[in-house]
N, C-alpha and C positions, 0 to 999 in steps of 0.2 A: 826220585821218581815223581811222589809222594806232592815233592815244594813245585816241578813243573805244574800237573796236573790242581792244584790249588791256586795257583800262578794262572793258571789257564781258564780257572773259571771265575777268579776273578776277575778274570779282563772280559771277560762273554756279559758275565753283570755289570757291569760298568756301560759297557757297551750298550747294551738294552736301554741302562736309564737314559744315555746321553740319544739314544733313537726317540723312547718316551719325551722325554724333555722336548724335540725337537718338534714332535708330533703336538704332543701341549701347547708348543712355542702359535706350531701354523697353527693350531684352532681356534686360538684365542686372537689370535691376526685374523683369522677369517670372521668372527665374533664382532672383534673391534667395527671390521670396517661394513660389516653390515649395520652396526648400529650408530655407525656416523652415515651411512647412505643412509637408512630407514630417518633420522634428527636431519637431515639434510633434506632430506623428500619431505615432510613434515613441515621443517623450519619455512619453505618456500613452496610446496603445493599445497598446505592445508585450507587457504582462505580462500583459495582457487574451489577445491574438493566442498568447502563448506557454504558458502557460494551457489557452488549447483548443487547441493542438498536442500538448503533452503528454496531455494526457485522451485525444484520440481514438487517436497511440501506445501508450499503455495500452491501452485497449479493444480497438485490433488484436492486440496482441501475445497479452493473456488469454486470447480469443478463447473468447467465452461461447458453450456447446452446450449444447440443450436436451437433456436427460437426464431417464429413469423413475426416475420416485423409488420405485416400487415397490421398484427394488433396493438400498435402505441397509435394512438389517437389521444394522446392531449398535450395541451401548450407549457412547453420546459419556464420554466423561471429567468431564464438565458439562453443567448444564443453566442457561441465565440465562432468567430470561421464564415466562409459563407456557403451558398448550397451547395456550391458543383466541386467543394473540397472533396483532395483524392480519399481519408477517410473517414468516418464520421466516431465521436464515441458522445455514447448519450450518458448519463450519472446520474443517479441516485441517492441524494444524501440527506443525511439528518441532523440540521444545523445544530445540536446538541450531545452528537455524537462522536466518542472520541478518535477513535478507526476514523471516520470519516476527517476530523480533520487534521490527523496526520498525512492521510490520502491526501486531501487537497496541497497539502503544503510541498510535500513531501514527489510524489506518485507524480502529480497533472502538476508541479510545476519550472513552470516555461514554456508548458503545450502550448495557452493560447499565442503564443507569437510566432507558431509555425504555422503554416499558411497554407499547407497541404493537409491541417487536419480543421474538423466542425467538432466542434465539442458545447454539447446540451446539458444544459442542467434541468433535474427535475426534485421534485418535492416527495420527498415521502418521508415525515415526520411520525415518529413514536411514539405510542396512545402513554410508554411509560415514562420519556421527557415530557416533564410538564409544559417547559419556555418551546418545545420545539419547534409545536404548529407557529405558533407567537411570531419566532426568529422567523417563519419564514414568510410572512406577511410581511413584515415590515422591507425584506430584504426583494420581497417584488414589489413593493411601493417603492422599494428607494431604489430598483435601477428606473421602474417608469415616469420616477425623477430625473431620469440623467445618470444614476452613480452606477458606475463602474463594480458588475454584482461580487468580479472576484475581490477587488479593494474591499469591498464593502465584509466580504466575508473573510478577508483574511483580518482583518482588522478582530471582526470578532474571534478567531480559530490565536489571535495573539493574546484575546484577555479571557482564552476560554475556562479556566477554570475561577476564574472572577464572576461574570457575568454568569453562567452558570448553575453557579451555588447561593443566588440572589435567593431570601425568604417571600419577599412578595413582591410579586407579579407587578407590581404597579414601578418597583425598583427597575426590576430588568426591562420593561416596554421602557421607561425614562431612558435606561443605557441604550437598547436599539434606537430609542428615536435620534439622544445627541450621536450615537457613530454614523447612523445617516447625515446628520447635519452637516456633517466634520465633511462631506466629499459633497456640500452644496445642495442637498435637500429642502428643499421650503417645507418646516414643520407643522405648518397649519395642515399643508395637503399633505402630511403624509399621516397625520390625523384623522382625516376625511380617510382616508385610504384603508389603514387599519380597521377602523371601523364600519366599514362594508362591507358587503354579501361579496360583492364580485372575487376580492383575492382570494377568500378562504373556498368558492368552490373552484376557483381554480388549483386552488393546493387538493381540497378533493380529490377533485380528477385527476390528478397527477394520483394519487394514493390508491384510487381507485382502477386503473389503468397499469400500472403497476402489478398489482396482483394477478391482473388477468396476463401478463405478462412474464408473471411466474417469481416477482422478486418479494424474496421474504425477510432481507434487514439489510444493514447498510453499512460501509457504501455497497452499492449494488451500480455492476455499468457494463451496457453493452459497445461494442465493439464489431462490428461490421454487422452480421446477425449471431451473435453469441452473447451470452450471457452468462456475467461470474461475479460471485457474489463472496464478498468479505472482502476485506484489507489485504491491499498484496504491494513488495513495496517497490517501485521505481523499475529497478533490474527486468523483474517477473512483468510489469505491466508494459514494456515495453518489448520484452517477448512477446506478448502477448499480440498486440501493437501491430507487429513484424507479421506474426501467424495468420490472424483474422481477417486485419482488413485488407491483407491481398484479397 
């Protein structure tokens, strides 16, 4: 009788161990499935989630604000597109601003070829950038000579670290002059232009008007009647174009 009870107890114990093993196996299987699902979701969904998060952060940092376009009262340095274009973008840039250089090359890339968009470029050189006002003067004078503004700016962007680190203004002037000559500008006429008052009055008018509009840094841009401040990626810029230009 005693042996029978021992055998029964042993059998029950083994049965419990078996059930516990099955439960543990099931739990491990569920955990493995969850981990696999998490890995798969992360693997294929992280880029999308990251892009969305970055766009949200860029949007908040840029802080779009509605402005009165009637306050815009200065002549742009260059214009692309017609007066009757469906959308207008007004860009305020400092040619010695690193973020402006990136913004021009990435976010605005190929936008000048879009016939539905008009782009106006305004000078906003910072006092903290030694050569920004000079570069703005050369760019305006180059445009007067028939040089394509974006081609000239693209040339400066390509050599950005070189010309912005030159120690003597005479060296920078020569570089900016030769860059314009590369695109067909007459050197004598360029020299006369950059020592005249008219070009600097136009730049200063841009700066003064930008302050009235609420521009406080570069790059800044107006889409429709919304002012956006700071660099944004091409993705965020396109989203803003869709939202504010309609």
